[in-house]
MDAnalysis code that builds the backbone (N, CA, C; Angstrom):
import MDAnalysis as mda
import numpy as np

u = mda.Universe.empty(678, n_residues=226, atom_resindex=np.repeat(np.arange(226), 3), trajectory=True)
u.add_TopologyAttr("name", ["N", "CA", "C"] * 226)
u.add_TopologyAttr("resid", np.arange(1, 227))
u.add_TopologyAttr("resname", ["MET", "ALA", "MET", "ALA", "SER", "SER", "SER", "PRO", "THR", "PRO", "SER", "SER", "SER", "THR", "LEU", "THR", "LEU", "THR", "ILE", "PHE", "LEU", "PHE", "ALA", "LEU", "LEU", "LEU", "SER", "PRO", "LEU", "CYS", "PHE", "ALA", "SER", "SER", "PRO", "PRO", "SER", "ARG", "SER", "GLN", "GLN", "GLY", "PRO", "ARG", "ARG", "PHE", "LYS", "LYS", "ILE", "TYR", "ALA", "PHE", "GLY", "ASP", "SER", "PHE", "THR", "ASP", "THR", "GLY", "ASN", "THR", "GLY", "ASN", "ALA", "ASP", "GLY", "PRO", "ALA", "GLY", "PHE", "GLY", "HIS", "VAL", "SER", "ASN", "PRO", "PRO", "TYR", "GLY", "THR", "THR", "PHE", "PHE", "ARG", "HIS", "PRO", "THR", "ASN", "ARG", "TYR", "SER", "ASP", "GLY", "ARG", "LEU", "VAL", "ILE", "ASP", "PHE", "VAL", "ALA", "GLU", "SER", "LEU", "SER", "LEU", "PRO", "PHE", "LEU", "PRO", "PRO", "TYR", "ARG", "SER", "ILE", "SER", "LYS", "GLY", "GLY", "ASP", "GLY", "SER", "HIS", "GLY", "VAL", "ASP", "PHE", "ALA", "VAL", "ALA", "GLY", "SER", "THR", "ALA", "ILE", "ASN", "HIS", "ASP", "PHE", "PHE", "VAL", "LYS", "ASN", "ASN", "LEU", "SER", "LEU", "ALA", "ILE", "THR", "PRO", "GLN", "SER", "ILE", "LEU", "THR", "GLN", "LEU", "VAL", "TRP", "PHE", "ASN", "GLN", "TYR", "LEU", "GLU", "ASP", "ARG", "GLU", "GLY", "CYS", "ARG", "GLU", "ALA", "ALA", "SER", "GLY", "GLY", "SER", "CYS", "ALA", "SER", "ALA", "PHE", "LYS", "ASP", "ALA", "LEU", "VAL", "TRP", "VAL", "GLY", "GLU", "ILE", "GLY", "VAL", "ASN", "ASP", "TYR", "ALA", "TYR", "THR", "ILE", "ALA", "SER", "SER", "VAL", "PRO", "TRP", "ASP", "THR", "ILE", "GLN", "LYS", "LEU", "ALA", "VAL", "GLU", "THR", "VAL", "THR", "ALA", "PHE", "LEU", "ASP"])
u.atoms.positions = np.array([
    [28.242, -1.491, 48.403],
    [26.813, -1.749, 48.175],
    [26.632, -2.218, 46.734],
    [26.002, -3.358, 46.569],
    [25.845, -3.926, 45.232],
    [24.796, -3.161, 44.457],
    [25.104, -2.962, 43.172],
    [24.164, -2.273, 42.285],
    [23.177, -3.291, 41.722],
    [21.925, -2.910, 41.676],
    [20.902, -3.798, 41.113],
    [21.029, -3.814, 39.600],
    [20.875, -4.975, 39.001],
    [20.968, -5.086, 37.541],
    [19.756, -4.448, 36.894],
    [20.007, -3.725, 35.775],
    [18.900, -3.084, 35.052],
    [18.222, -4.037, 34.090],
    [18.867, -5.191, 33.838],
    [18.280, -6.147, 32.894],
    [17.300, -7.038, 33.624],
    [16.069, -7.139, 33.145],
    [15.080, -7.975, 33.801],
    [15.430, -9.440, 33.650],
    [15.161, -10.207, 34.692],
    [15.410, -11.646, 34.655],
    [14.236, -12.338, 33.988],
    [14.475, -13.101, 32.919],
    [13.367, -13.746, 32.226],
    [12.692, -14.769, 33.113],
    [11.393, -14.833, 33.036],
    [10.642, -15.794, 33.823],
    [10.804, -17.181, 33.227],
    [10.434, -18.187, 34.015],
    [10.548, -19.566, 33.528],
    [9.651, -19.805, 32.328],
    [8.476, -19.147, 32.317],
    [7.565, -19.322, 31.181],
    [8.147, -18.725, 29.913],
    [8.855, -17.579, 30.067],
    [9.487, -16.956, 28.903],
    [10.589, -17.834, 28.350],
    [11.400, -18.416, 29.267],
    [12.474, -19.303, 28.827],
    [11.911, -20.538, 28.131],
    [10.825, -21.072, 28.677],
    [10.209, -22.252, 28.073],
    [9.711, -21.952, 26.670],
    [9.069, -20.778, 26.508],
    [8.553, -20.380, 25.201],
    [9.687, -20.183, 24.213],
    [10.792, -19.564, 24.688],
    [11.941, -19.327, 23.810],
    [12.537, -20.638, 23.328],
    [12.703, -21.591, 24.259],
    [13.257, -22.893, 23.897],
    [12.335, -23.618, 22.920],
    [11.025, -23.515, 23.155],
    [10.058, -24.172, 22.275],
    [10.131, -23.616, 20.860],
    [10.170, -22.266, 20.753],
    [10.237, -21.639, 19.433],
    [11.532, -21.997, 18.724],
    [12.640, -22.043, 19.482],
    [13.931, -22.392, 18.889],
    [13.892, -23.827, 18.354],
    [13.282, -24.725, 19.135],
    [13.161, -26.117, 18.691],
    [12.257, -26.227, 17.475],
    [11.211, -25.403, 17.457],
    [10.280, -25.413, 16.338],
    [10.962, -24.967, 15.060],
    [11.846, -23.968, 15.173],
    [12.582, -23.490, 14.006],
    [13.575, -24.527, 13.507],
    [14.152, -25.287, 14.425],
    [15.151, -26.278, 14.039],
    [14.530, -27.543, 13.469],
    [13.291, -27.843, 13.856],
    [12.698, -29.120, 13.482],
    [12.620, -29.348, 11.979],
    [12.268, -28.330, 11.141],
    [12.266, -28.590, 9.704],
    [13.644, -28.958, 9.192],
    [14.703, -28.356, 9.782],
    [16.058, -28.666, 9.354],
    [16.408, -30.104, 9.693],
    [15.922, -30.556, 10.844],
    [16.201, -31.928, 11.254],
    [15.521, -32.918, 10.316],
    [14.258, -32.620, 9.979],
    [13.539, -33.507, 9.085],
    [14.139, -33.473, 7.685],
    [14.637, -32.295, 7.276],
    [15.172, -32.152, 5.927],
    [16.546, -32.780, 5.790],
    [17.209, -33.067, 6.933],
    [18.570, -33.578, 6.875],
    [18.644, -34.979, 6.285],
    [17.554, -35.749, 6.377],
    [17.550, -37.083, 5.794],
    [16.612, -37.113, 4.599],
    [17.147, -37.233, 3.378],
    [16.305, -37.200, 2.184],
    [15.366, -38.388, 2.143],
    [14.181, -38.232, 1.537],
    [13.233, -39.336, 1.468],
    [13.782, -40.470, 0.616],
    [13.416, -41.685, 0.983],
    [13.845, -42.836, 0.208],
    [13.126, -42.857, -1.126],
    [13.604, -43.686, -2.041],
    [12.999, -43.757, -3.366],
    [11.532, -44.149, -3.284],
    [11.199, -45.021, -2.307],
    [9.815, -45.464, -2.164],
    [8.913, -44.364, -1.643],
    [9.499, -43.349, -0.967],
    [8.706, -42.256, -0.417],
    [8.499, -41.139, -1.430],
    [9.289, -41.108, -2.487],
    [9.176, -40.047, -3.464],
    [7.942, -40.260, -4.323],
    [7.429, -39.144, -4.894],
    [6.233, -39.221, -5.709],
    [6.419, -40.152, -6.900],
    [5.377, -40.913, -7.258],
    [5.498, -41.886, -8.340],
    [5.548, -41.262, -9.729],
    [5.115, -40.003, -9.867],
    [5.101, -39.402, -11.193],
    [5.261, -37.898, -11.082],
    [5.591, -37.298, -12.200],
    [5.760, -35.855, -12.265],
    [4.544, -35.240, -12.946],
    [4.110, -34.078, -12.448],
    [2.998, -33.389, -13.093],
    [3.412, -32.938, -14.490],
    [2.509, -33.093, -15.440],
    [2.799, -32.728, -16.823],
    [2.006, -31.517, -17.301],
    [1.068, -31.058, -16.472],
    [0.317, -29.849, -16.807],
    [-0.268, -29.264, -15.532],
    [-0.626, -27.986, -15.612],
    [-1.150, -27.263, -14.450],
    [-2.415, -26.516, -14.859],
    [-3.438, -26.595, -14.029],
    [-4.634, -25.766, -14.177],
    [-4.653, -24.819, -12.978],
    [-4.564, -23.525, -13.237],
    [-4.419, -22.548, -12.153],
    [-5.622, -21.613, -12.068],
    [-5.987, -21.260, -10.822],
    [-7.109, -20.366, -10.545],
    [-6.674, -19.359, -9.483],
    [-7.348, -18.203, -9.428],
    [-7.014, -17.222, -8.403],
    [-7.207, -15.796, -8.870],
    [-6.414, -14.878, -8.283],
    [-6.515, -13.458, -8.634],
    [-5.184, -12.973, -9.198],
    [-4.822, -11.717, -8.921],
    [-3.618, -11.138, -9.520],
    [-2.337, -11.849, -9.109],
    [-2.351, -12.563, -7.987],
    [-1.169, -13.299, -7.560],
    [-0.880, -14.487, -8.482],
    [-1.871, -14.861, -9.295],
    [-1.739, -16.038, -10.163],
    [-1.995, -15.729, -11.632],
    [-2.628, -14.620, -11.935],
    [-3.015, -14.266, -13.306],
    [-1.795, -14.035, -14.201],
    [-1.672, -14.815, -15.271],
    [-0.559, -14.652, -16.209],
    [-0.945, -13.884, -17.466],
    [-2.134, -13.257, -17.450],
    [-2.486, -12.434, -18.597],
    [-3.951, -12.307, -18.928],
    [-4.837, -12.930, -18.161],
    [-6.263, -12.842, -18.475],
    [-6.820, -11.439, -18.328],
    [-6.242, -10.638, -17.433],
    [-6.737, -9.272, -17.240],
    [-6.613, -8.464, -18.520],
    [-5.538, -8.663, -19.250],
    [-5.327, -7.916, -20.486],
    [-6.278, -8.306, -21.589],
    [-6.938, -9.465, -21.448],
    [-7.849, -9.953, -22.471],
    [-9.307, -9.913, -22.035],
    [-9.536, -9.837, -20.728],
    [-10.899, -9.937, -20.210],
    [-11.619, -8.594, -20.252],
    [-12.943, -8.678, -20.308],
    [-13.747, -7.469, -20.192],
    [-13.661, -6.989, -18.754],
    [-13.390, -5.736, -18.567],
    [-13.239, -5.223, -17.215],
    [-12.971, -3.741, -17.216],
    [-12.816, -3.149, -16.046],
    [-12.599, -1.709, -15.933],
    [-11.268, -1.280, -16.527],
    [-11.243, -0.088, -17.088],
    [-10.020, 0.434, -17.707],
    [-8.913, 0.629, -16.692],
    [-9.267, 0.723, -15.401],
    [-8.279, 0.937, -14.362],
    [-7.267, -0.180, -14.238],
    [-7.565, -1.351, -14.831],
    [-6.640, -2.470, -14.774],
    [-5.678, -2.472, -15.955],
    [-5.823, -1.516, -16.859],
    [-5.013, -1.500, -18.069],
    [-3.554, -1.180, -17.862],
    [-3.203, -0.575, -16.710],
    [-1.808, -0.194, -16.494],
    [-0.868, -1.383, -16.457],
    [-1.392, -2.582, -16.214],
    [-0.541, -3.767, -16.146],
    [0.039, -4.115, -17.514],
    [-0.510, -3.523, -18.562],
    [-0.005, -3.758, -19.917],
    [1.125, -2.810, -20.287],
    [1.578, -2.018, -19.324],
    [2.620, -1.023, -19.589],
    [3.783, -1.190, -18.612],
    [4.971, -0.677, -18.988],
    [6.108, -0.687, -18.058],
    [5.751, 0.073, -16.784],
    [6.340, -0.283, -15.629],
    [7.481, -1.199, -15.457],
    [7.108, -2.670, -15.313],
    [5.836, -3.023, -15.503],
    [5.451, -4.428, -15.372],
    [6.211, -5.284, -16.381],
    [6.773, -6.389, -15.898],
    [7.470, -7.334, -16.751],
    [8.901, -7.005, -17.108],
    [9.428, -5.885, -16.619],
    [10.726, -5.411, -17.108],
    [11.929, -6.199, -16.602],
    [11.834, -6.855, -15.448],
    [13.032, -7.488, -14.887],
    [13.279, -8.907, -15.386],
    [12.298, -9.529, -16.021],
    [12.508, -10.888, -16.523],
    [12.114, -11.021, -17.992],
    [10.859, -10.689, -18.297],
    [10.386, -10.835, -19.670],
    [10.851, -9.691, -20.576],
    [11.259, -8.588, -19.949],
    [11.727, -7.382, -20.657],
    [10.610, -6.642, -21.375],
    [9.377, -7.028, -21.085],
    [8.216, -6.322, -21.640],
    [6.999, -6.717, -20.805],
    [5.949, -5.907, -20.793],
    [4.757, -6.245, -20.013],
    [4.101, -7.524, -20.540],
    [3.634, -8.356, -19.624],
    [2.945, -9.599, -20.001],
    [1.559, -9.678, -19.371],
    [1.082, -8.559, -18.832],
    [-0.189, -8.494, -18.111],
    [-0.147, -9.275, -16.802],
    [1.052, -9.523, -16.297],
    [1.219, -10.052, -14.946],
    [1.358, -8.878, -13.983],
    [0.825, -9.030, -12.785],
    [0.978, -7.987, -11.768],
    [2.302, -8.187, -11.044],
    [3.376, -8.032, -11.801],
    [4.723, -8.191, -11.279],
    [5.692, -7.617, -12.300],
    [6.864, -7.180, -11.826],
    [7.881, -6.750, -12.785],
    [8.667, -7.953, -13.296],
    [8.322, -9.151, -12.811],
    [8.974, -10.371, -13.259],
    [7.999, -11.523, -13.277],
    [8.360, -12.599, -12.590],
    [7.531, -13.793, -12.570],
    [6.654, -13.859, -11.323],
    [5.618, -14.689, -11.413],
    [4.721, -14.961, -10.300],
    [5.078, -16.317, -9.691],
    [4.475, -16.623, -8.549],
    [4.728, -17.911, -7.902],
    [4.397, -19.063, -8.848],
    [3.289, -18.935, -9.581],
    [2.886, -20.008, -10.489],
    [3.918, -20.214, -11.592],
    [4.644, -19.163, -11.966],
    [5.716, -19.299, -12.960],
    [6.860, -20.144, -12.414],
    [7.195, -19.910, -11.143],
    [8.257, -20.699, -10.519],
    [7.823, -22.154, -10.333],
    [6.532, -22.367, -10.053],
    [6.017, -23.730, -9.936],
    [6.169, -24.455, -11.272],
    [5.781, -23.784, -12.358],
    [5.909, -24.380, -13.689],
    [7.369, -24.699, -14.008],
    [8.255, -23.760, -13.696],
    [9.681, -23.979, -13.952],
    [10.212, -25.172, -13.166],
    [9.776, -25.304, -11.919],
    [10.255, -26.407, -11.078],
    [9.810, -27.764, -11.611],
    [8.722, -27.774, -12.388],
    [8.221, -29.007, -12.991],
    [8.692, -29.169, -14.431],
    [9.600, -28.268, -14.853],
    [10.127, -28.277, -16.230],
    [9.014, -28.106, -17.252],
    [8.040, -27.269, -16.906],
    [6.929, -26.962, -17.799],
    [7.043, -25.524, -18.284],
    [6.487, -25.213, -19.451],
    [6.486, -23.821, -19.913],
    [5.552, -22.975, -19.055],
    [5.727, -21.657, -19.099],
    [4.833, -20.767, -18.367],
    [3.403, -20.968, -18.858],
    [2.457, -20.886, -17.916],
    [1.059, -21.130, -18.264],
    [0.484, -20.001, -19.109],
    [-0.149, -20.329, -20.226],
    [-0.828, -19.301, -21.017],
    [-2.153, -18.941, -20.366],
    [-2.591, -17.689, -20.461],
    [-3.907, -17.323, -19.924],
    [-5.018, -17.953, -20.753],
    [-6.123, -18.264, -20.099],
    [-7.244, -18.917, -20.777],
    [-7.727, -18.117, -21.971],
    [-7.759, -16.797, -21.843],
    [-8.288, -15.980, -22.928],
    [-7.458, -16.109, -24.207],
    [-6.179, -16.427, -24.081],
    [-5.377, -16.660, -25.284],
    [-5.611, -18.070, -25.822],
    [-5.881, -19.016, -24.913],
    [-6.177, -20.386, -25.323],
    [-7.487, -20.439, -26.095],
    [-8.474, -19.669, -25.643],
    [-9.778, -19.671, -26.304],
    [-9.696, -19.110, -27.715],
    [-8.566, -18.471, -28.032],
    [-8.362, -17.930, -29.382],
    [-7.411, -18.800, -30.198],
    [-7.154, -20.009, -29.708],
    [-6.342, -20.938, -30.473],
    [-4.969, -21.220, -29.924],
    [-4.646, -20.735, -28.726],
    [-3.333, -20.966, -28.141],
    [-3.138, -22.404, -27.687],
    [-1.905, -22.739, -27.336],
    [-1.555, -24.098, -26.922],
    [-1.750, -24.275, -25.421],
    [-2.609, -25.220, -25.046],
    [-2.843, -25.491, -23.635],
    [-2.441, -26.895, -23.238],
    [-1.545, -27.499, -24.009],
    [-1.177, -28.896, -23.759],
    [-0.455, -29.097, -22.434],
    [0.175, -28.038, -21.907],
    [0.885, -28.145, -20.633],
    [0.142, -27.441, -19.497],
    [-1.108, -27.051, -19.755],
    [-1.899, -26.410, -18.719],
    [-2.407, -25.053, -19.135],
    [-3.277, -24.505, -18.311],
    [-3.921, -23.225, -18.598],
    [-4.091, -22.451, -17.301],
    [-3.965, -21.135, -17.393],
    [-4.178, -20.257, -16.244],
    [-5.533, -19.572, -16.398],
    [-6.426, -19.812, -15.442],
    [-7.766, -19.228, -15.478],
    [-7.906, -18.044, -14.520],
    [-6.867, -17.725, -13.776],
    [-6.928, -16.651, -12.775],
    [-7.106, -15.287, -13.434],
    [-7.770, -14.379, -12.719],
    [-7.991, -13.018, -13.210],
    [-7.681, -12.026, -12.097],
    [-6.848, -11.049, -12.396],
    [-6.544, -10.008, -11.409],
    [-7.817, -9.286, -11.004],
    [-7.972, -9.036, -9.717],
    [-9.163, -8.362, -9.220],
    [-10.335, -9.290, -8.997],
    [-10.150, -10.564, -9.283],
    [-11.234, -11.531, -9.157],
    [-11.663, -11.696, -7.699],
    [-12.921, -12.037, -7.517],
    [-13.487, -12.217, -6.179],
    [-13.878, -13.670, -5.948],
    [-14.089, -14.002, -4.695],
    [-14.643, -15.315, -4.365],
    [-16.154, -15.289, -4.572],
    [-16.784, -14.213, -4.116],
    [-18.238, -14.071, -4.225],
    [-18.608, -13.677, -5.650],
    [-19.733, -14.195, -6.121],
    [-20.201, -13.886, -7.468],
    [-20.406, -12.387, -7.659],
    [-20.133, -11.917, -8.863],
    [-20.212, -10.482, -9.170],
    [-21.606, -9.906, -8.925],
    [-22.656, -10.717, -9.079],
    [-24.024, -10.227, -8.882],
    [-24.225, -9.649, -7.484],
    [-23.533, -10.201, -6.499],
    [-23.654, -9.706, -5.128],
    [-23.211, -8.251, -5.036],
    [-22.120, -7.913, -5.703],
    [-21.601, -6.547, -5.656],
    [-22.495, -5.594, -6.442],
    [-23.074, -6.084, -7.535],
    [-24.004, -5.264, -8.317],
    [-25.227, -4.917, -7.473],
    [-25.775, -5.896, -6.761],
    [-26.957, -5.670, -5.928],
    [-26.685, -4.689, -4.796],
    [-25.434, -4.605, -4.367],
    [-25.067, -3.692, -3.284],
    [-24.408, -2.414, -3.793],
    [-24.604, -2.137, -5.094],
    [-24.071, -0.915, -5.721],
    [-22.563, -0.775, -5.522],
    [-21.857, -1.891, -5.655],
    [-20.406, -1.896, -5.475],
    [-19.694, -2.405, -6.726],
    [-20.335, -2.251, -7.877],
    [-19.786, -2.824, -9.103],
    [-18.871, -1.879, -9.873],
    [-18.757, -0.629, -9.466],
    [-17.933, 0.329, -10.190],
    [-16.459, -0.054, -10.081],
    [-15.776, -0.150, -11.233],
    [-14.336, -0.447, -11.297],
    [-13.978, -1.782, -10.659],
    [-14.890, -2.738, -10.749],
    [-14.630, -4.062, -10.193],
    [-14.592, -5.089, -11.319],
    [-13.601, -5.945, -11.304],
    [-13.517, -7.018, -12.287],
    [-14.763, -7.888, -12.191],
    [-15.485, -8.097, -13.285],
    [-16.732, -8.864, -13.211],
    [-16.534, -10.362, -13.042],
    [-15.286, -10.844, -13.153],
    [-15.054, -12.281, -13.029],
    [-14.848, -12.688, -11.569],
    [-15.469, -13.797, -11.183],
    [-15.271, -14.366, -9.849],
    [-14.623, -15.742, -10.009],
    [-14.370, -16.416, -8.903],
    [-13.790, -17.756, -8.966],
    [-14.732, -18.719, -9.680],
    [-16.047, -18.465, -9.588],
    [-17.002, -19.324, -10.281],
    [-16.994, -19.061, -11.780],
    [-16.686, -17.822, -12.190],
    [-16.505, -17.535, -13.614],
    [-15.345, -18.361, -14.155],
    [-14.285, -18.436, -13.365],
    [-13.122, -19.224, -13.774],
    [-13.479, -20.700, -13.910],
    [-14.389, -21.182, -13.068],
    [-14.841, -22.570, -13.164],
    [-15.639, -22.781, -14.449],
    [-16.446, -21.790, -14.822],
    [-17.188, -21.862, -16.089],
    [-16.213, -21.942, -17.257],
    [-15.167, -21.100, -17.216],
    [-14.136, -21.142, -18.262],
    [-13.481, -22.518, -18.318],
    [-13.184, -23.064, -17.152],
    [-12.521, -24.361, -17.073],
    [-13.389, -25.453, -17.690],
    [-14.677, -25.446, -17.336],
    [-15.590, -26.437, -17.896],
    [-15.715, -26.284, -19.404],
    [-15.706, -25.039, -19.874],
    [-15.766, -24.791, -21.313],
    [-14.505, -25.315, -21.999],
    [-13.372, -25.098, -21.340],
    [-12.104, -25.604, -21.874],
    [-12.120, -27.133, -21.952],
    [-12.602, -27.783, -20.894],
    [-12.666, -29.243, -20.881],
    [-13.548, -29.765, -22.004],
    [-14.648, -29.082, -22.253],
    [-15.561, -29.519, -23.310],
    [-14.943, -29.315, -24.692],
    [-14.292, -28.159, -24.878],
    [-13.727, -27.839, -26.193],
    [-12.462, -28.625, -26.502],
    [-11.583, -28.792, -25.491],
    [-10.266, -29.385, -25.735],
    [-10.136, -30.836, -25.286],
    [-10.892, -31.213, -24.264],
    [-10.750, -32.562, -23.720],
    [-11.932, -33.468, -24.052],
    [-13.012, -32.882, -24.561],
    [-14.152, -33.685, -24.971],
    [-15.005, -34.221, -23.849],
    [-14.947, -33.607, -22.671],
    [-15.803, -34.035, -21.564],
    [-16.650, -32.857, -21.099],
    [-17.720, -33.157, -20.408],
    [-18.710, -32.125, -20.128],
    [-18.254, -31.115, -19.089],
    [-17.813, -31.564, -17.914],
    [-17.399, -30.638, -16.864],
    [-16.538, -31.348, -15.831],
    [-15.832, -30.547, -15.045],
    [-14.881, -31.102, -14.081],
    [-15.557, -32.015, -13.065],
    [-16.796, -31.679, -12.680],
    [-17.489, -32.447, -11.649],
    [-18.060, -33.765, -12.158],
    [-17.917, -34.031, -13.456],
    [-18.522, -35.235, -14.022],
    [-17.770, -36.509, -13.680],
    [-16.588, -36.360, -13.073],
    [-15.856, -37.537, -12.613],
    [-15.171, -38.295, -13.725],
    [-15.657, -39.514, -13.989],
    [-14.992, -40.421, -14.907],
    [-14.764, -39.881, -16.300],
    [-15.734, -39.157, -16.856],
    [-15.610, -38.690, -18.233],
    [-14.485, -37.683, -18.414],
    [-14.038, -37.052, -17.327],
    [-12.959, -36.070, -17.401],
    [-11.683, -36.570, -16.731],
    [-11.640, -37.858, -16.431],
    [-10.491, -38.397, -15.704],
    [-9.189, -38.176, -16.455],
    [-9.213, -38.314, -17.779],
    [-7.988, -38.161, -18.562],
    [-7.447, -36.742, -18.507],
    [-8.343, -35.766, -18.320],
    [-7.910, -34.365, -18.264],
    [-7.119, -34.076, -16.999],
    [-7.354, -34.863, -15.952],
    [-6.677, -34.637, -14.675],
    [-5.499, -35.586, -14.454],
    [-5.265, -36.466, -15.409],
    [-4.134, -37.377, -15.288],
    [-2.837, -36.585, -15.380],
    [-1.988, -36.735, -14.390],
    [-0.711, -36.010, -14.327],
    [-0.898, -34.496, -14.311],
    [-2.038, -34.015, -13.783],
    [-2.315, -32.573, -13.739],
    [-2.282, -32.057, -12.306],
    [-1.698, -30.893, -12.129],
    [-1.706, -30.195, -10.844],
    [-2.763, -29.103, -10.907],
    [-3.718, -29.127, -9.991],
    [-4.736, -28.067, -9.902],
    [-4.282, -27.093, -8.828],
    [-3.973, -25.878, -9.234],
    [-3.419, -24.853, -8.345],
    [-4.486, -23.796, -8.085],
    [-4.917, -23.663, -6.842],
    [-5.862, -22.607, -6.455],
    [-5.080, -21.590, -5.644],
    [-4.804, -20.458, -6.260],
    [-4.020, -19.426, -5.606],
    [-4.850, -18.575, -4.665],
    [-4.281, -17.481, -4.241],
    [-4.956, -16.567, -3.306],
    [-6.269, -16.084, -3.916],
    [-7.323, -16.070, -3.116],
    [-8.626, -15.572, -3.557],
    [-9.401, -15.106, -2.329],
    [-10.123, -14.005, -2.446],
    [-10.962, -13.521, -1.352],
    [-10.600, -12.153, -0.826],
    [-9.343, -11.737, -0.995],
    [-8.945, -10.434, -0.448],
    [-9.673, -9.300, -1.153],
    [-9.972, -9.466, -2.439],
    [-10.677, -8.413, -3.169],
    [-12.111, -8.245, -2.688],
    [-12.704, -9.312, -2.187],
    [-14.064, -9.221, -1.649],
    [-14.119, -8.218, -0.501],
    [-13.092, -8.251, 0.356],
    [-13.014, -7.297, 1.460],
    [-12.651, -5.906, 0.951],
    [-11.720, -5.835, 0.021],
    [-11.271, -4.533, -0.485],
    [-12.406, -3.768, -1.149],
    [-13.256, -4.474, -1.889],
    [-14.348, -3.816, -2.605],
    [-15.464, -3.340, -1.679],
    [-15.527, -3.882, -0.466],
    [-16.618, -3.514, 0.442],
    [-16.179, -2.579, 1.561],
    [-14.927, -2.120, 1.519],
    [-14.464, -1.150, 2.514],
    [-15.309, 0.121, 2.417],
    [-15.700, 0.648, 3.554],
    [-16.514, 1.869, 3.652],
    [-17.936, 1.673, 3.135],
    [-18.342, 0.428, 2.923],
    [-19.723, 0.165, 2.524],
    [-20.516, -0.302, 3.742],
    [-21.809, -0.504, 3.544],
    [-22.665, -0.955, 4.643],
    [-22.712, -2.476, 4.757],
    [-21.989, -3.161, 3.898],
    [-21.991, -4.625, 3.922],
    [-21.123, -5.120, 5.080],
    [-21.684, -5.884, 6.017],
    [-20.894, -6.388, 7.154],
    [-19.800, -7.345, 6.692],
    [-18.655, -7.264, 7.344],
    [-17.541, -8.124, 6.963],
    [-17.823, -9.592, 7.254],
    [-18.646, -9.879, 8.276],
    [-18.953, -11.279, 8.546],
    [-19.802, -11.883, 7.429],
    [-20.568, -11.028, 6.735],
    [-21.323, -11.490, 5.569],
    [-20.375, -11.865, 4.441],
    [-19.361, -11.018, 4.227],
    [-18.357, -11.301, 3.204],
    [-17.635, -12.607, 3.522],
    [-17.259, -12.767, 4.777],
    [-16.553, -13.983, 5.182],
    [-17.401, -15.222, 4.923],
    [-18.659, -15.168, 5.325],
    [-19.560, -16.312, 5.177],
    [-19.754, -16.672, 3.706],
    [-20.048, -15.669, 2.877],
    [-20.307, -15.923, 1.462],
    [-19.053, -16.384, 0.730],
    [-17.914, -15.790, 1.091],
    [-16.657, -16.167, 0.433],
    [-16.305, -17.621, 0.729],
    [-16.432, -18.012, 1.987],
    [-16.121, -19.394, 2.370],
    [-17.075, -20.364, 1.681],
    [-18.359, -20.023, 1.647],
    [-19.344, -20.889, 1.001],
    [-19.046, -21.048, -0.487],
    [-18.677, -19.939, -1.142],
    [-18.422, -19.985, -2.583],
    [-17.175, -20.789, -2.910],
    [-16.107, -20.560, -2.159],
    [-14.865, -21.297, -2.414],
    [-15.057, -22.780, -2.116],
    [-15.826, -23.096, -1.075],
    [-16.114, -24.499, -0.763],
    [-16.868, -25.158, -1.911],
    [-17.854, -24.430, -2.464],
    [-18.605, -24.953, -3.608],
    [-17.695, -25.133, -4.818],
    [-16.757, -24.213, -4.994],
    [-15.798, -24.309, -6.102],
    [-14.943, -25.566, -5.965],
    [-14.450, -25.824, -4.767],
    [-13.592, -26.983, -4.543],
    [-14.357, -28.290, -4.677],
    [-15.647, -28.262, -4.339],
    [-16.467, -29.471, -4.471],
    [-16.701, -29.801, -5.935],
])
């Protein structure tokens, strides 16, 4: 008497899905196997970076910005110990993604805006990101009694800093002015890192609906990009 197999027989749909996923995983390798021709490669290399975001991108603005004392631990070990050998006000024991981006472009690490505003060198770009930063303006959290221990800077604050930097260092009024600031964006990479997760984190256990946070965050970031 034949024994029934304990292993289930995969259905045709399961096999189809498996083959599809396997092909999907292989496809980038297939495309990568033939390097782009010289005509397909980028015509120029970025010479500076303007970065925005939160702690995933902040290279030191938290240590200089007005904010809650709870963020001060980033100025102490073990932060920075595996690469810089000392704290740099980065939320990492080493480098951030933006640091690797700068290295890949043969550029120096981005200085935080707060150090630039005190006379630092921003010729290769500036980092405007702030740890704990939100997409939604800080006034929204104040009105909902959620301002305790929250970084007062939002993505729009970073835009204000950027416009101030353009006026002080580049001699143009603001990023949205178009032609008058064209030289500031020549050979520049504008990096917008992760933003918005803090908006949800700050409203946990509050009466503010999450769909409200989603709507306002999307509207604010869209306005920032415009």
